[in-house]
C-alpha positions as CSV (number, residue, x, y, z in Angstrom):
1,X,-11.0,-3.6,17.7
2,X,-14.6,-2.8,18.6
3,X,-17.4,-5.7,18.3
4,X,-18.5,-3.3,15.0
5,X,-15.0,-3.7,13.0
6,X,-15.5,-7.8,13.6
7,X,-18.9,-7.3,12.5
8,X,-18.0,-4.8,9.5
9,X,-19.2,-6.7,5.9
10,X,-16.9,-7.1,3.0
11,X,-17.8,-4.5,1.3
12,X,-16.9,-1.9,4.1
13,X,-13.9,-3.5,4.6
14,X,-12.8,-3.5,1.3
15,X,-14.1,0.1,0.9
16,X,-11.3,1.2,3.9
17,X,-8.6,-1.4,2.5
18,X,-6.9,1.0,0.5
19,X,-6.9,3.1,3.5
20,X,-5.9,0.6,6.0
21,X,-3.3,-1.4,3.4
22,X,-1.8,2.9,2.6
23,X,-1.1,3.1,6.9
24,X,1.4,0.3,6.4
25,X,-0.2,-1.6,9.5
26,X,-0.5,-4.7,9.9
27,X,-3.4,-6.3,8.8
28,X,-2.8,-10.2,10.1
29,X,-4.9,-9.7,12.8
30,X,-7.8,-7.5,11.7
31,X,-10.7,-8.8,12.9
32,X,-12.3,-9.2,9.3
33,X,-9.4,-11.0,8.1
34,X,-9.2,-13.5,10.6
35,X,-12.6,-14.6,9.8
36,X,-13.0,-13.9,6.4
37,X,-11.3,-15.8,3.6
38,X,-12.8,-13.8,0.8
39,X,-10.8,-10.7,1.7
40,X,-7.8,-12.3,3.4
41,X,-7.9,-13.7,-0.5
42,X,-8.1,-10.8,-1.9
43,X,-5.2,-8.9,0.4
44,X,-2.8,-11.9,-0.4
45,X,-3.7,-11.1,-4.2
46,X,-3.0,-7.1,-4.0
47,X,-0.1,-8.4,-2.2
48,X,1.0,-10.3,-4.9
49,X,0.4,-7.2,-7.2
50,X,1.6,-4.7,-5.6
51,X,4.9,-7.6,-5.7
52,X,5.4,-7.9,-9.2
53,X,4.7,-3.5,-9.8
54,X,8.3,-3.4,-7.8
55,X,9.8,-5.8,-9.4
56,X,9.0,-4.8,-13.2
57,X,10.0,-1.1,-12.2
58,X,12.6,-0.8,-9.0
59,X,13.4,2.1,-7.5
60,X,16.8,3.9,-8.8
61,X,18.7,6.2,-6.6
62,X,19.2,9.8,-8.2
63,X,22.6,10.2,-8.8
64,X,24.1,12.7,-6.6
65,X,24.5,15.6,-8.2
66,X,21.1,15.7,-9.5
67,X,19.7,18.9,-6.9
68,X,23.0,20.7,-8.4
69,X,22.0,20.2,-12.0
70,X,18.3,21.4,-11.1
71,X,19.4,24.0,-9.6
72,X,22.1,25.5,-12.4
73,X,19.1,25.1,-14.7
74,X,16.9,27.4,-12.7
75,X,19.7,29.9,-12.8
76,X,20.0,29.8,-16.4
77,X,16.7,30.3,-16.7
């Protein structure tokens, strides 16, 4: 990271946080997070919320014949 990234304000970091999280990047080595207790706590809270949401709405695999059923209904129209 550049010196600019190390000097990033909390506001700047937090404005980029959604993109950083969506990228799947490992944020543990981010220079701002290493030096900022507030943003580390925010990220920990967001991770806890995301984990709780995953438990509330587990991913269910669709049935194997789902696409066949969809195609069949479309063909009938």
